[in-house]
C-alpha positions as CSV (number, residue, x, y, z in Angstrom):
1,M,-3.3,32.4,2.9
2,S,0.5,31.8,3.2
3,K,2.8,30.9,0.4
4,K,3.3,27.5,2.0
5,D,-0.5,26.9,2.0
6,N,-0.7,28.0,-1.6
7,N,2.0,25.5,-2.6
8,Y,0.2,22.7,-0.8
9,L,-3.1,23.5,-2.4
10,K,-1.5,23.7,-5.9
11,L,0.2,20.4,-5.3
12,R,-3.0,18.7,-4.1
13,N,-5.1,20.1,-7.0
14,D,-2.4,19.2,-9.5
15,C,-2.4,15.6,-8.2
16,F,-6.1,15.2,-8.9
17,K,-6.1,17.2,-12.1
18,N,-3.3,15.2,-13.7
19,A,-4.3,11.8,-12.3
20,K,-5.1,9.3,-15.1
21,R,-4.9,6.0,-13.4
22,I,-6.6,5.8,-10.0
23,V,-7.1,3.2,-7.3
24,I,-10.3,3.6,-5.2
25,K,-10.3,1.6,-2.0
26,V,-13.7,1.2,-0.4
27,G,-14.0,0.1,3.2
28,S,-16.3,-2.5,4.9
29,N,-18.1,0.1,6.9
30,V,-19.0,2.0,3.7
31,L,-20.2,-1.1,1.9
32,T,-22.1,-2.9,4.6
33,G,-25.6,-1.8,5.8
34,S,-27.8,-3.1,8.5
35,D,-29.4,-5.6,6.1
36,G,-26.3,-6.6,4.1
37,L,-24.6,-4.6,1.4
38,N,-25.1,-0.9,1.3
39,I,-26.5,-0.7,-2.3
40,K,-27.0,3.0,-2.1
41,A,-23.4,3.6,-1.3
42,I,-22.3,1.4,-4.2
43,R,-24.6,3.3,-6.5
44,R,-23.3,6.7,-5.3
45,L,-19.7,5.6,-5.9
46,T,-20.5,4.0,-9.2
47,I,-22.1,7.2,-10.6
48,Q,-19.0,9.2,-9.8
49,L,-16.5,6.6,-11.0
50,C,-18.4,6.3,-14.3
51,E,-18.1,10.1,-14.8
52,L,-14.3,9.7,-14.3
53,I,-14.2,6.8,-16.8
54,D,-16.1,9.0,-19.4
55,K,-13.3,11.5,-18.9
56,K,-10.8,8.9,-19.9
57,K,-9.6,8.1,-16.4
58,E,-8.6,4.5,-15.6
59,I,-10.3,3.2,-12.4
60,I,-9.2,0.2,-10.3
61,I,-11.4,-0.6,-7.3
62,V,-10.0,-2.4,-4.2
63,S,-13.2,-3.4,-2.4
64,S,-13.7,-4.7,1.1
65,G,-17.1,-6.0,2.2
66,A,-17.0,-9.7,1.3
67,M,-16.6,-10.9,4.9
68,A,-19.0,-8.4,6.4
69,S,-21.6,-9.0,3.6
70,G,-21.3,-12.8,4.1
71,M,-21.8,-12.5,7.8
72,R,-24.9,-10.4,7.4
73,K,-26.2,-12.8,4.7
74,L,-25.7,-15.8,7.0
75,G,-26.9,-14.1,10.1
76,I,-23.5,-14.3,11.8
77,T,-22.9,-11.5,14.3
78,K,-19.3,-12.2,15.3
79,R,-16.3,-12.8,13.1
80,P,-15.2,-16.4,13.7
81,D,-11.6,-17.4,14.6
82,E,-11.5,-20.6,12.5
83,I,-10.0,-20.2,9.1
84,P,-12.5,-22.5,7.3
85,K,-15.4,-20.6,8.6
86,K,-13.9,-17.3,7.6
87,Q,-13.2,-18.6,4.1
88,A,-16.8,-20.0,3.8
89,I,-18.3,-16.6,4.9
90,A,-16.0,-14.7,2.4
91,A,-17.1,-17.0,-0.4
92,V,-20.8,-16.2,0.2
93,G,-20.1,-12.5,0.6
94,Q,-17.8,-12.2,-2.4
95,A,-20.5,-13.5,-4.8
96,R,-23.0,-10.9,-3.5
97,L,-20.4,-8.1,-3.6
98,I,-19.3,-8.6,-7.2
99,R,-22.9,-9.0,-8.4
100,A,-23.8,-5.7,-6.8
101,Y,-20.9,-3.9,-8.6
102,D,-21.8,-5.6,-11.9
103,R,-25.4,-4.4,-11.7
104,A,-24.4,-0.9,-10.6
105,F,-21.8,-0.4,-13.4
106,G,-23.9,-2.3,-15.9
107,F,-26.6,0.4,-15.6
108,F,-24.1,2.8,-17.2
109,D,-23.0,0.3,-19.8
110,K,-19.7,-0.3,-18.0
111,K,-18.1,-3.7,-17.4
112,V,-16.3,-5.0,-14.3
113,A,-13.9,-7.9,-13.7
114,Q,-13.2,-9.7,-10.4
115,I,-9.5,-10.0,-9.4
116,L,-8.8,-12.2,-6.3
117,L,-5.2,-12.2,-5.0
118,T,-3.0,-13.3,-2.1
119,A,0.2,-11.7,-1.0
120,D,2.0,-14.8,-2.3
121,D,0.8,-13.9,-5.8
122,L,2.6,-10.6,-5.7
123,A,5.7,-11.9,-3.9
124,N,6.3,-14.3,-6.9
125,R,7.9,-12.2,-9.7
126,R,6.2,-14.2,-12.5
127,R,2.7,-14.0,-10.9
128,Y,3.3,-10.4,-10.0
129,L,3.9,-9.6,-13.7
130,N,1.0,-11.7,-14.8
131,A,-1.4,-9.8,-12.4
132,R,0.0,-6.5,-13.7
133,N,-0.4,-7.6,-17.4
134,T,-4.0,-8.8,-16.8
135,I,-5.1,-5.6,-15.1
136,H,-3.4,-3.6,-17.9
137,E,-5.4,-5.5,-20.4
138,L,-8.7,-5.0,-18.6
139,L,-8.0,-1.3,-18.4
140,S,-7.3,-1.2,-22.2
141,W,-10.7,-2.8,-22.7
142,D,-12.4,-0.1,-20.5
143,V,-13.2,-2.8,-17.9
144,V,-13.1,-1.8,-14.3
145,P,-11.0,-4.3,-12.2
146,I,-12.4,-5.0,-8.8
147,V,-9.7,-6.4,-6.6
148,N,-10.1,-8.2,-3.3
149,E,-8.0,-10.6,-1.2
150,N,-8.7,-14.2,-2.1
151,D,-10.1,-15.0,1.4
152,T,-11.5,-18.4,0.4
153,V,-8.0,-19.8,0.1
154,V,-5.7,-17.5,2.0
155,V,-3.9,-18.5,5.1
156,E,-1.9,-16.3,7.6
157,E,1.4,-16.8,5.8
158,I,0.1,-15.4,2.5
159,K,-2.3,-12.7,3.8
160,F,-2.1,-9.1,2.8
161,G,-3.4,-8.4,6.3
162,D,-6.1,-6.0,5.3
163,N,-7.4,-4.3,2.2
164,D,-5.8,-1.0,3.0
165,N,-2.5,-2.8,2.5
166,L,-3.8,-4.5,-0.6
167,S,-4.8,-1.1,-2.0
168,A,-1.3,0.1,-1.5
169,M,0.2,-3.0,-3.2
170,I,-2.1,-2.6,-6.2
171,S,-1.2,1.1,-6.4
172,L,2.5,0.2,-6.5
173,L,1.9,-2.7,-8.9
174,M,0.0,-0.6,-11.4
175,E,2.1,2.6,-10.8
176,V,-1.1,4.6,-10.4
177,D,-1.3,8.4,-10.0
178,I,-3.3,8.6,-6.8
179,L,-4.8,6.3,-4.2
180,I,-8.2,7.4,-2.8
181,N,-9.2,5.6,0.4
182,I,-13.0,6.0,1.0
183,T,-14.1,5.2,4.5
184,D,-16.6,6.1,7.2
185,I,-14.5,8.9,8.8
186,K,-13.5,12.2,7.4
187,G,-9.8,11.6,7.6
188,L,-6.9,11.3,10.1
189,Y,-7.6,13.0,13.4
190,N,-5.3,13.6,16.4
191,M,-7.7,11.4,18.4
192,D,-10.8,9.4,17.8
193,P,-13.5,12.0,16.9
194,R,-16.3,9.5,17.7
195,L,-15.2,9.6,21.3
196,N,-13.7,13.0,21.7
197,P,-15.4,16.2,20.4
198,N,-12.1,18.1,20.6
199,A,-10.5,15.9,18.0
200,V,-8.9,17.9,15.1
201,L,-8.8,16.8,11.5
202,I,-5.3,16.7,10.0
203,N,-5.6,18.1,6.5
204,E,-2.1,17.4,5.2
205,V,0.7,15.0,6.1
206,T,4.1,15.5,4.3
207,S,5.7,12.5,6.0
208,I,4.8,9.8,8.5
209,N,6.5,9.1,11.8
210,K,5.6,7.5,15.2
211,E,3.6,10.5,16.2
212,I,1.2,10.2,13.3
213,E,1.0,6.4,13.7
214,E,0.1,6.9,17.4
215,Y,-2.7,9.2,16.3
216,A,-3.9,6.6,13.9
217,G,-3.6,3.8,16.4
218,G,-6.2,5.4,18.6
219,I,-8.9,5.2,15.9
220,P,-9.9,1.6,15.4
221,G,-12.3,0.1,12.8
222,T,-15.4,-1.9,13.4
223,L,-16.6,-4.2,10.7
224,G,-13.3,-4.4,8.8
225,T,-9.9,-5.8,9.9
226,G,-8.2,-2.4,9.6
227,G,-8.6,0.9,11.4
228,M,-6.9,4.2,10.7
229,L,-3.5,2.8,11.4
230,T,-3.6,0.4,8.5
231,K,-4.6,3.3,6.3
232,V,-1.7,5.4,7.5
233,K,0.7,2.4,6.9
234,A,-0.7,2.1,3.4
235,A,-0.1,5.8,2.9
236,K,3.5,5.4,4.1
237,K,4.2,2.8,1.4
238,V,2.7,4.6,-1.6
239,T,3.9,8.1,-0.7
240,H,7.4,6.7,-0.3
241,A,7.1,5.4,-3.9
242,G,5.9,8.8,-5.1
243,I,2.2,8.2,-5.2
244,P,-0.2,10.6,-3.3
245,M,-3.0,9.2,-1.1
246,I,-6.1,10.7,0.4
247,I,-8.4,9.4,3.1
248,A,-12.0,10.8,2.8
249,Q,-15.4,10.0,4.1
250,E,-18.0,8.4,1.8
251,R,-21.0,10.7,1.0
252,E,-22.8,11.9,-2.1
253,N,-20.4,13.4,-4.6
254,I,-17.3,13.0,-2.5
255,I,-15.1,11.7,-5.4
256,K,-16.5,14.4,-7.7
257,D,-15.7,17.1,-5.1
258,L,-12.2,15.9,-4.6
259,F,-11.5,16.1,-8.4
260,E,-13.1,19.6,-8.4
261,G,-10.6,20.8,-5.8
262,K,-12.6,20.8,-2.6
263,Q,-10.5,20.4,0.5
264,E,-11.8,17.2,1.9
265,G,-10.1,14.5,4.0
266,T,-6.4,14.0,4.8
267,F,-4.0,14.3,2.0
268,F,-0.6,12.5,2.2
269,I,2.0,14.2,0.1
270,P,4.2,11.9,-1.9
271,K,8.0,12.1,-2.3
272,I,9.1,13.9,-5.4
273,E,11.1,11.0,-6.9
274,R,9.0,8.0,-7.9
275,M,10.3,4.5,-7.1
276,S,10.4,2.1,-10.0
277,C,7.9,-0.7,-10.1
278,R,10.7,-3.3,-9.7
279,K,12.1,-1.5,-6.6
280,C,8.6,-1.3,-5.2
281,W,8.3,-5.0,-5.6
282,I,11.6,-5.5,-3.7
283,A,10.7,-3.1,-1.0
284,F,7.1,-4.0,-0.2
285,N,6.2,-7.4,-1.7
286,L,9.0,-9.7,-0.7
287,K,9.4,-11.2,2.8
288,P,13.0,-10.5,4.0
289,K,15.0,-13.6,4.9
290,G,17.6,-11.8,7.1
291,T,19.2,-8.5,8.2
292,V,22.6,-7.0,7.5
293,K,23.8,-4.3,10.0
294,I,26.0,-1.7,8.3
295,D,28.2,1.1,9.6
296,D,27.5,4.8,9.3
297,G,29.8,5.3,6.4
298,A,28.1,2.6,4.3
299,A,24.7,4.0,5.3
300,S,25.6,7.5,4.2
301,A,27.1,6.3,0.9
302,I,23.9,4.4,0.2
303,I,21.4,7.1,1.2
304,N,23.2,10.2,0.0
305,K,25.4,9.0,-2.8
306,G,23.5,6.2,-4.4
307,K,26.2,3.6,-3.8
308,S,26.0,-0.2,-3.6
309,L,26.6,-2.1,-0.3
310,L,30.2,-3.3,-0.2
311,P,31.6,-5.9,2.3
312,V,33.7,-3.3,4.1
313,G,30.6,-1.5,5.4
314,I,29.1,-4.6,7.0
315,I,29.2,-5.0,10.8
316,R,27.2,-8.2,11.2
317,T,24.4,-10.3,9.8
318,S,21.4,-12.3,11.1
319,G,19.1,-14.8,9.5
320,D,19.7,-17.6,7.0
321,F,19.5,-16.4,3.4
322,N,20.7,-17.5,0.0
323,I,21.9,-15.7,-3.1
324,G,19.1,-13.6,-4.5
325,D,17.1,-13.5,-1.3
326,P,15.7,-10.2,0.0
327,V,17.5,-8.9,3.0
328,I,17.0,-5.8,5.2
329,F,20.0,-3.5,5.7
330,E,20.0,-1.3,8.7
331,S,22.1,1.4,10.5
332,P,24.1,0.7,13.7
333,D,21.2,2.0,15.8
334,G,18.8,-0.5,14.2
335,T,17.0,1.9,11.8
336,K,15.8,0.1,8.7
337,I,17.3,1.8,5.6
338,G,16.0,-0.5,2.9
339,V,15.7,-4.0,1.4
340,G,17.9,-5.5,-1.2
341,L,18.6,-8.8,-3.1
342,V,22.0,-10.2,-1.9
343,N,24.8,-11.5,-4.1
344,Y,26.1,-13.9,-1.5
345,N,24.5,-16.3,1.0
346,S,24.5,-15.6,4.8
347,S,27.5,-17.7,5.7
348,D,29.6,-16.0,3.0
349,V,28.5,-12.5,4.0
350,K,29.7,-13.3,7.5
351,K,33.1,-14.2,6.2
352,L,33.3,-11.1,4.0
353,A,32.0,-8.6,6.6
354,G,34.5,-5.7,7.0
355,L,36.7,-6.7,4.1
356,D,37.7,-4.3,1.3
357,T,36.8,-5.3,-2.2
358,K,40.4,-6.3,-3.1
359,S,40.4,-8.9,-0.3
360,I,37.2,-10.8,-1.4
361,K,39.0,-13.3,-3.7
362,K,41.6,-14.1,-1.1
363,K,39.1,-14.8,1.6
364,Y,36.3,-16.3,-0.6
365,G,38.4,-18.2,-3.1
366,R,36.8,-16.4,-6.0
367,Q,35.1,-13.0,-6.6
368,P,31.8,-13.3,-8.4
369,Y,30.7,-9.8,-7.2
370,D,32.3,-6.8,-5.7
371,D,29.2,-5.8,-3.8
372,I,27.0,-7.6,-1.4
373,I,23.9,-5.8,-2.7
374,H,24.1,-3.9,-6.0
375,R,22.3,-0.5,-6.1
376,N,20.0,-1.8,-8.9
377,N,18.7,-4.5,-6.6
378,M,18.3,-2.1,-3.6
379,A,15.2,-0.2,-2.5
380,I,15.6,2.6,0.1
381,T,12.7,2.8,2.5
382,I,14.0,5.1,5.3
383,D,11.7,8.0,6.0
384,N,12.2,11.6,7.1
385,E,10.6,13.1,10.1
386,C,6.8,13.9,9.9
387,T,5.3,17.3,9.4
388,T,1.6,18.1,9.5
389,Q,-0.3,21.2,8.4
390,N,-3.6,22.8,9.6
391,F,-3.3,21.1,13.0
C-alpha cells in the first residue's frame, strides 16, 4: 500500500473515530418496501444507531420515505404533479414514518422527536437559529431528532429540493463531524452499475468537478426525488465547509462496519479549514439577489489574501438588490467565487464600480463603507479540480 493510500485510510478512519455529532440520511428506497415502510431496515438502522448513542455519540436522522410511504398506504402508484395531492400524501406517510421510528427506538428506551422544516425556515436568520437551538436542546436530552422537509405546506419557492440537500443543510446548521448517506447503492460509480456490469466504484473523492457530477448524473433514483447527483451536490456543500461525507449501501451492520474502519462506500474528503456556521448560512441557505462581476486582481485578493471586495475591483453588476442582501461575486470568465452580503444597493454599486476607495465620498456623497462586501460577510465557495482514487 502506498504512502498516499495510508494517508487516505488514516484520514478516513480518524473521521469516524473522532466523530461525536453525526447526521444519518436515509433514502426512500431504503425505507420503503413492497407493502409500505421497510420496518426491517428501520430496525437494523436503529440497533446500530442506539449502539452509537450508548457510546455518547449524538445522532440526527434526516429521513426520506414520507411520500413513498403515503403512496403505498393510499394505493397510489404514480407520484402526482398537483401540489395539494403531494402534500396530502406526505401527511399520511409522515405519520406512519415517525410512528415506525418511535417504536423502533422505544424498544431500546430511546426517544425521538419530529422536526419538519422548509428552506425558508433556514434562510431566515432568526428561524435558522431557533431550529439550531431546538436541535441542540433535544441532543442534550438524549433525544434523537428526525428531520424531514415539511411537505404538507411546502411550495416550490421554499423547497429544499430533496432530502440529500436537506441533510447537507442540517449538517451545516449543526456543525456535525460527519454526514452518512445511506442508500440502496454501494456508492458513486463511474456509470450506473444496475445497467452496466463494468461500472467501477469510486472509493475516494478529494474534490468535486464536472466529471464527477457527470458520473453521478447517470445514476438516477427511483422512489425518491433525488438520484446520485443530488448526493454528490450535497457532498460538495458539506466538504467545502470541512465536513466529510460518505455514501454507503444499507445492509445489516453497515454503520457499525463504517465506524470499525471497514472500507465501504464512497468517501468524500473535506477541506482542511472548516467554514463557520454563519458563513455556511450565507453560502448555502440564502437565495442570491444579484451578481457582481469582479476583475482578476480582486478575485486573487479575495481568494488568496483574504481581502474584502472594494469598488475598484468591480467590472459590472446584475440584478436588483438592497443593502444587506446576498449577492454572488464571480470572476471575469463567469466562475462563481462566493456569496456575500452587500453594503450598498445595486444602483449605488453600479455608480461605484471601478472607483478607488478615496473616490467613494465624492461620487456617492457620503462614505458609509469602504468595501462593497466585507470579508466577515463573505463566504468563498470556489472549488479546486477533482481527484479520485481507486478508480
